[in-house]
N, CA, C and O atoms as CSV, one atom per row, in Angstrom:
chain,resi,resn,atom,element,x,y,z
A,1,MET,N,N,33.112,-100.948,-39.660
A,1,MET,CA,C,32.163,-100.391,-40.600
A,1,MET,C,C,31.711,-101.523,-41.514
A,1,MET,O,O,32.516,-102.368,-41.905
A,2,SER,N,N,30.439,-101.540,-41.851
A,2,SER,CA,C,29.935,-102.607,-42.715
A,2,SER,C,C,30.485,-102.449,-44.130
A,2,SER,O,O,30.816,-101.352,-44.579
A,3,ARG,N,N,30.569,-103.582,-44.807
A,3,ARG,CA,C,31.063,-103.572,-46.191
A,3,ARG,C,C,30.131,-102.764,-47.086
A,3,ARG,O,O,30.592,-102.060,-47.985
A,4,LEU,N,N,28.814,-102.858,-46.847
A,4,LEU,CA,C,27.851,-102.099,-47.656
A,4,LEU,C,C,28.113,-100.608,-47.524
A,4,LEU,O,O,28.183,-99.900,-48.529
A,5,ARG,N,N,28.257,-100.125,-46.302
A,5,ARG,CA,C,28.522,-98.694,-46.114
A,5,ARG,C,C,29.825,-98.302,-46.809
A,5,ARG,O,O,29.926,-97.233,-47.412
A,6,GLU,N,N,30.801,-99.170,-46.716
A,6,GLU,CA,C,32.081,-98.897,-47.338
A,6,GLU,C,C,31.937,-98.751,-48.847
A,6,GLU,O,O,32.534,-97.855,-49.444
A,7,GLU,N,N,31.150,-99.624,-49.467
A,7,GLU,CA,C,30.977,-99.571,-50.917
A,7,GLU,C,C,30.087,-98.414,-51.340
A,7,GLU,O,O,30.371,-97.746,-52.335
A,8,VAL,N,N,29.014,-98.168,-50.598
A,8,VAL,CA,C,28.031,-97.160,-50.994
A,8,VAL,C,C,28.483,-95.750,-50.658
A,8,VAL,O,O,28.286,-94.835,-51.458
A,9,ARG,N,N,29.070,-95.561,-49.518
A,9,ARG,CA,C,29.375,-94.204,-49.051
A,9,ARG,C,C,30.854,-93.888,-49.059
A,9,ARG,O,O,31.271,-92.910,-48.439
A,10,GLY,N,N,31.652,-94.675,-49.736
A,10,GLY,CA,C,33.084,-94.375,-49.785
A,10,GLY,C,C,33.787,-94.627,-48.479
A,10,GLY,O,O,34.781,-93.972,-48.168
A,11,GLY,N,N,33.270,-95.593,-47.690
A,11,GLY,CA,C,33.933,-95.934,-46.431
A,11,GLY,C,C,33.760,-94.884,-45.358
A,11,GLY,O,O,34.530,-94.853,-44.398
A,12,GLY,N,N,32.774,-94.028,-45.496
A,12,GLY,CA,C,32.542,-93.001,-44.497
A,12,GLY,C,C,33.376,-91.759,-44.711
A,12,GLY,O,O,33.297,-90.814,-43.926
A,13,ARG,N,N,34.175,-91.748,-45.764
A,13,ARG,CA,C,35.024,-90.568,-46.025
A,13,ARG,C,C,34.207,-89.404,-46.562
A,13,ARG,O,O,34.493,-88.245,-46.260
A,14,ASP,N,N,33.190,-89.713,-47.359
A,14,ASP,CA,C,32.374,-88.674,-47.998
A,14,ASP,C,C,30.988,-88.662,-47.382
A,14,ASP,O,O,30.416,-89.714,-47.094
A,15,PHE,N,N,30.461,-87.488,-47.185
A,15,PHE,CA,C,29.108,-87.358,-46.666
A,15,PHE,C,C,28.184,-86.916,-47.785
A,15,PHE,O,O,28.623,-86.362,-48.793
A,16,GLY,N,N,26.912,-87.166,-47.595
A,16,GLY,CA,C,25.937,-86.758,-48.602
A,16,GLY,C,C,25.596,-87.899,-49.511
A,16,GLY,O,O,25.684,-89.062,-49.119
A,17,GLY,N,N,25.210,-87.581,-50.719
A,17,GLY,CA,C,24.817,-88.614,-51.665
A,17,GLY,C,C,23.314,-88.697,-51.766
A,17,GLY,O,O,22.586,-87.881,-51.203
A,18,ALA,N,N,22.869,-89.692,-52.489
A,18,ALA,CA,C,21.432,-89.811,-52.756
A,18,ALA,C,C,20.798,-90.968,-52.011
A,18,ALA,O,O,19.730,-91.437,-52.405
A,19,ILE,N,N,21.422,-91.437,-50.954
A,19,ILE,CA,C,20.835,-92.525,-50.191
A,19,ILE,C,C,19.557,-92.025,-49.538
A,19,ILE,O,O,19.562,-91.012,-48.839
A,20,GLY,N,N,18.461,-92.740,-49.769
A,20,GLY,CA,C,17.180,-92.347,-49.204
A,20,GLY,C,C,16.489,-91.230,-49.969
A,20,GLY,O,O,15.437,-90.755,-49.540
A,21,TYR,N,N,17.041,-90.809,-51.063
A,21,TYR,CA,C,16.461,-89.737,-51.875
A,21,TYR,C,C,15.529,-90.374,-52.891
A,21,TYR,O,O,15.975,-91.074,-53.799
A,22,ARG,N,N,14.245,-90.131,-52.739
A,22,ARG,CA,C,13.237,-90.783,-53.582
A,22,ARG,C,C,13.362,-90.350,-55.039
A,22,ARG,O,O,13.465,-89.157,-55.324
A,23,PRO,N,N,13.353,-91.319,-55.968
A,23,PRO,CA,C,13.409,-90.969,-57.396
A,23,PRO,C,C,12.264,-90.044,-57.810
A,23,PRO,O,O,12.445,-89.189,-58.677
A,24,GLU,N,N,11.089,-90.208,-57.200
A,24,GLU,CA,C,9.955,-89.338,-57.529
A,24,GLU,C,C,10.272,-87.883,-57.232
A,24,GLU,O,O,9.837,-86.982,-57.951
A,25,GLN,N,N,11.032,-87.659,-56.167
A,25,GLN,CA,C,11.387,-86.288,-55.804
A,25,GLN,C,C,12.347,-85.697,-56.829
A,25,GLN,O,O,12.238,-84.519,-57.169
A,26,ILE,N,N,13.268,-86.485,-57.315
A,26,ILE,CA,C,14.191,-85.998,-58.347
A,26,ILE,C,C,13.412,-85.613,-59.597
A,26,ILE,O,O,13.644,-84.548,-60.169
A,27,PHE,N,N,12.480,-86.480,-60.029
A,27,PHE,CA,C,11.672,-86.176,-61.212
A,27,PHE,C,C,10.862,-84.899,-61.007
A,27,PHE,O,O,10.762,-84.070,-61.912
A,28,GLU,N,N,10.287,-84.744,-59.821
A,28,GLU,CA,C,9.489,-83.549,-59.538
A,28,GLU,C,C,10.352,-82.293,-59.588
A,28,GLU,O,O,9.949,-81.289,-60.175
A,29,GLU,N,N,11.516,-82.341,-58.987
A,29,GLU,CA,C,12.414,-81.187,-58.980
A,29,GLU,C,C,12.877,-80.840,-60.390
A,29,GLU,O,O,12.868,-79.672,-60.778
A,30,VAL,N,N,13.279,-81.846,-61.152
A,30,VAL,CA,C,13.760,-81.617,-62.515
A,30,VAL,C,C,12.635,-81.064,-63.388
A,30,VAL,O,O,12.854,-80.133,-64.164
A,31,ALA,N,N,11.440,-81.625,-63.268
A,31,ALA,CA,C,10.304,-81.142,-64.058
A,31,ALA,C,C,9.976,-79.687,-63.715
A,31,ALA,O,O,9.707,-78.884,-64.608
A,32,TYR,N,N,9.999,-79.353,-62.441
A,32,TYR,CA,C,9.695,-77.991,-62.000
A,32,TYR,C,C,10.687,-76.997,-62.595
A,32,TYR,O,O,10.295,-75.957,-63.123
A,33,LEU,N,N,11.974,-77.324,-62.506
A,33,LEU,CA,C,12.993,-76.424,-63.035
A,33,LEU,C,C,12.961,-76.367,-64.558
A,33,LEU,O,O,13.141,-75.296,-65.136
A,34,ALA,N,N,12.737,-77.485,-65.207
A,34,ALA,CA,C,12.659,-77.499,-66.667
A,34,ALA,C,C,11.484,-76.641,-67.129
A,34,ALA,O,O,11.600,-75.903,-68.107
A,35,TYR,N,N,10.361,-76.736,-66.435
A,35,TYR,CA,C,9.173,-75.956,-66.791
A,35,TYR,C,C,9.424,-74.460,-66.632
A,35,TYR,O,O,9.094,-73.670,-67.517
A,36,HIS,N,N,10.004,-74.080,-65.510
A,36,HIS,CA,C,10.162,-72.651,-65.218
A,36,HIS,C,C,11.362,-72.003,-65.890
A,36,HIS,O,O,11.284,-70.847,-66.305
A,37,PHE,N,N,12.475,-72.728,-66.005
A,37,PHE,CA,C,13.693,-72.136,-66.555
A,37,PHE,C,C,14.050,-72.653,-67.938
A,37,PHE,O,O,14.941,-72.113,-68.594
A,38,HIS,N,N,13.362,-73.696,-68.385
A,38,HIS,CA,C,13.615,-74.272,-69.713
A,38,HIS,C,C,15.045,-74.772,-69.872
A,38,HIS,O,O,15.621,-74.709,-70.958
A,39,TRP,N,N,15.610,-75.268,-68.776
A,39,TRP,CA,C,16.955,-75.831,-68.823
A,39,TRP,C,C,16.882,-77.255,-69.349
A,39,TRP,O,O,15.897,-77.949,-69.097
A,40,PRO,N,N,17.894,-77.707,-70.072
A,40,PRO,CA,C,17.881,-79.079,-70.588
A,40,PRO,C,C,18.073,-80.108,-69.469
A,40,PRO,O,O,18.699,-79.839,-68.444
A,41,TYR,N,N,17.519,-81.276,-69.703
A,41,TYR,CA,C,17.590,-82.385,-68.750
A,41,TYR,C,C,19.031,-82.671,-68.320
A,41,TYR,O,O,19.306,-82.861,-67.136
A,42,THR,N,N,19.934,-82.698,-69.278
A,42,THR,CA,C,21.320,-83.038,-68.948
A,42,THR,C,C,21.925,-82.029,-67.971
A,42,THR,O,O,22.694,-82.407,-67.087
A,43,HIS,N,N,21.586,-80.763,-68.125
A,43,HIS,CA,C,22.081,-79.742,-67.196
A,43,HIS,C,C,21.465,-79.938,-65.811
A,43,HIS,O,O,22.164,-79.884,-64.799
A,44,LEU,N,N,20.164,-80.163,-65.776
A,44,LEU,CA,C,19.481,-80.315,-64.495
A,44,LEU,C,C,19.993,-81.512,-63.712
A,44,LEU,O,O,20.066,-81.468,-62.484
A,45,MET,N,N,20.346,-82.572,-64.410
A,45,MET,CA,C,20.809,-83.773,-63.727
A,45,MET,C,C,22.247,-83.645,-63.226
A,45,MET,O,O,22.706,-84.477,-62.444
A,46,THR,N,N,22.958,-82.608,-63.671
A,46,THR,CA,C,24.313,-82.399,-63.144
A,46,THR,C,C,24.301,-81.596,-61.845
A,46,THR,O,O,25.315,-81.532,-61.150
A,47,LEU,N,N,23.164,-80.983,-61.513
A,47,LEU,CA,C,23.058,-80.224,-60.270
A,47,LEU,C,C,22.969,-81.183,-59.093
A,47,LEU,O,O,22.282,-82.202,-59.170
A,48,ASP,N,N,23.663,-80.863,-58.003
A,48,ASP,CA,C,23.486,-81.695,-56.820
A,48,ASP,C,C,22.185,-81.286,-56.137
A,48,ASP,O,O,21.578,-80.269,-56.474
A,49,HIS,N,N,21.780,-82.087,-55.187
A,49,HIS,CA,C,20.480,-81.885,-54.538
A,49,HIS,C,C,20.335,-80.481,-53.949
A,49,HIS,O,O,19.318,-79.821,-54.165
A,50,LEU,N,N,21.332,-80.029,-53.217
A,50,LEU,CA,C,21.228,-78.719,-52.562
A,50,LEU,C,C,21.123,-77.590,-53.571
A,50,LEU,O,O,20.361,-76.644,-53.371
A,51,GLU,N,N,21.882,-77.684,-54.655
A,51,GLU,CA,C,21.818,-76.642,-55.677
A,51,GLU,C,C,20.461,-76.667,-56.386
A,51,GLU,O,O,19.883,-75.618,-56.671
A,52,ARG,N,N,19.960,-77.870,-56.665
A,52,ARG,CA,C,18.647,-77.997,-57.298
A,52,ARG,C,C,17.563,-77.411,-56.401
A,52,ARG,O,O,16.680,-76.697,-56.879
A,53,ARG,N,N,17.623,-77.707,-55.104
A,53,ARG,CA,C,16.636,-77.154,-54.159
A,53,ARG,C,C,16.729,-75.626,-54.104
A,53,ARG,O,O,15.706,-74.953,-53.979
A,54,ARG,N,N,17.921,-75.082,-54.194
A,54,ARG,CA,C,18.095,-73.618,-54.170
A,54,ARG,C,C,17.445,-72.976,-55.386
A,54,ARG,O,O,16.786,-71.943,-55.268
A,55,TRP,N,N,17.631,-73.589,-56.564
A,55,TRP,CA,C,17.006,-73.049,-57.769
A,55,TRP,C,C,15.490,-73.190,-57.715
A,55,TRP,O,O,14.770,-72.342,-58.242
A,56,ILE,N,N,15.002,-74.244,-57.086
A,56,ILE,CA,C,13.553,-74.406,-56.916
A,56,ILE,C,C,13.005,-73.272,-56.055
A,56,ILE,O,O,11.950,-72.717,-56.358
A,57,GLU,N,N,13.710,-72.930,-54.994
A,57,GLU,CA,C,13.291,-71.806,-54.148
A,57,GLU,C,C,13.235,-70.510,-54.947
A,57,GLU,O,O,12.304,-69.722,-54.785
A,58,GLU,N,N,14.218,-70.285,-55.803
A,58,GLU,CA,C,14.242,-69.072,-56.624
A,58,GLU,C,C,13.072,-69.056,-57.605
A,58,GLU,O,O,12.418,-68.027,-57.777
A,59,ALA,N,N,12.810,-70.181,-58.243
A,59,ALA,CA,C,11.679,-70.254,-59.181
A,59,ALA,C,C,10.377,-69.985,-58.442
A,59,ALA,O,O,9.513,-69.272,-58.952
A,60,ALA,N,N,10.226,-70.542,-57.253
A,60,ALA,CA,C,9.010,-70.325,-56.464
A,60,ALA,C,C,8.843,-68.858,-56.098
A,60,ALA,O,O,7.727,-68.339,-56.108
A,61,ARG,N,N,9.951,-68.181,-55.771
A,61,ARG,CA,C,9.877,-66.738,-55.464
A,61,ARG,C,C,9.393,-65.949,-56.679
A,61,ARG,O,O,8.569,-65.044,-56.556
A,62,ILE,N,N,9.911,-66.301,-57.841
A,62,ILE,CA,C,9.494,-65.620,-59.068
A,62,ILE,C,C,7.999,-65.831,-59.309
A,62,ILE,O,O,7.269,-64.884,-59.603
A,63,VAL,N,N,7.555,-67.069,-59.184
A,63,VAL,CA,C,6.137,-67.388,-59.383
A,63,VAL,C,C,5.273,-66.620,-58.385
A,63,VAL,O,O,4.229,-66.082,-58.753
A,64,ASN,N,N,5.700,-66.568,-57.135
A,64,ASN,CA,C,4.930,-65.836,-56.116
A,64,ASN,C,C,4.858,-64.346,-56.419
A,64,ASN,O,O,3.806,-63.733,-56.239
A,65,ARG,N,N,5.958,-63.755,-56.874
A,65,ARG,CA,C,5.943,-62.324,-57.231
A,65,ARG,C,C,4.986,-62.061,-58.381
A,65,ARG,O,O,4.239,-61.083,-58.359
A,66,ILE,N,N,5.004,-62.930,-59.385
A,66,ILE,CA,C,4.104,-62.769,-60.531
A,66,ILE,C,C,2.657,-62.905,-60.078
A,66,ILE,O,O,1.807,-62.102,-60.462
A,67,ASN,N,N,2.373,-63.920,-59.261
A,67,ASN,CA,C,1.001,-64.112,-58.778
A,67,ASN,C,C,0.536,-62.940,-57.928
A,67,ASN,O,O,-0.611,-62.507,-58.039
A,68,ASP,N,N,1.420,-62.424,-57.078
A,68,ASP,CA,C,1.068,-61.268,-56.256
A,68,ASP,C,C,0.779,-60.048,-57.122
A,68,ASP,O,O,-0.176,-59.316,-56.861
A,69,ALA,N,N,1.587,-59.825,-58.140
A,69,ALA,CA,C,1.381,-58.679,-59.030
A,69,ALA,C,C,0.055,-58.804,-59.786
A,69,ALA,O,O,-0.660,-57.817,-59.958
A,70,GLN,N,N,-0.266,-60.002,-60.228
A,70,GLN,CA,C,-1.541,-60.223,-60.927
A,70,GLN,C,C,-2.724,-60.016,-60.006
A,70,GLN,O,O,-3.733,-59.434,-60.402
A,71,THR,N,N,-2.602,-60.492,-58.781
A,71,THR,CA,C,-3.680,-60.324,-57.796
A,71,THR,C,C,-3.877,-58.853,-57.482
A,71,THR,O,O,-5.011,-58.380,-57.407
A,72,ASN,N,N,-2.781,-58.121,-57.297
A,72,ASN,CA,C,-2.871,-56.696,-56.986
A,72,ASN,C,C,-3.437,-55.890,-58.146
A,72,ASN,O,O,-4.101,-54.878,-57.923
A,73,SER,N,N,-3.190,-56.315,-59.370
A,73,SER,CA,C,-3.714,-55.571,-60.511
A,73,SER,C,C,-5.206,-55.798,-60.695
A,73,SER,O,O,-5.877,-55.005,-61.356
A,74,LEU,N,N,-5.725,-56.859,-60.123
A,74,LEU,CA,C,-7.154,-57.139,-60.233
A,74,LEU,C,C,-7.968,-56.410,-59.165
A,74,LEU,O,O,-9.191,-56.315,-59.267
A,75,GLU,N,N,-7.292,-55.902,-58.155
A,75,GLU,CA,C,-8.018,-55.227,-57.053
A,75,GLU,C,C,-8.357,-53.805,-57.378
A,75,GLU,O,O,-8.961,-53.113,-56.559
């Protein structure tokens, strides 16, 4: 195993992490959740990627329900 992999990924013992995870995507996810749920930055940054993505899905569902209700009330 390469020394770099050993240092970065814990020698292959642990899977996951933020390797290849674009910083722009983290900012976008954090901004989206902060906007919709008003959670503090420090809380949002403690969420791992999968948990953050799950909350984004929930926020999107809420937004879609609200938009659908508004559209239906205009008809």
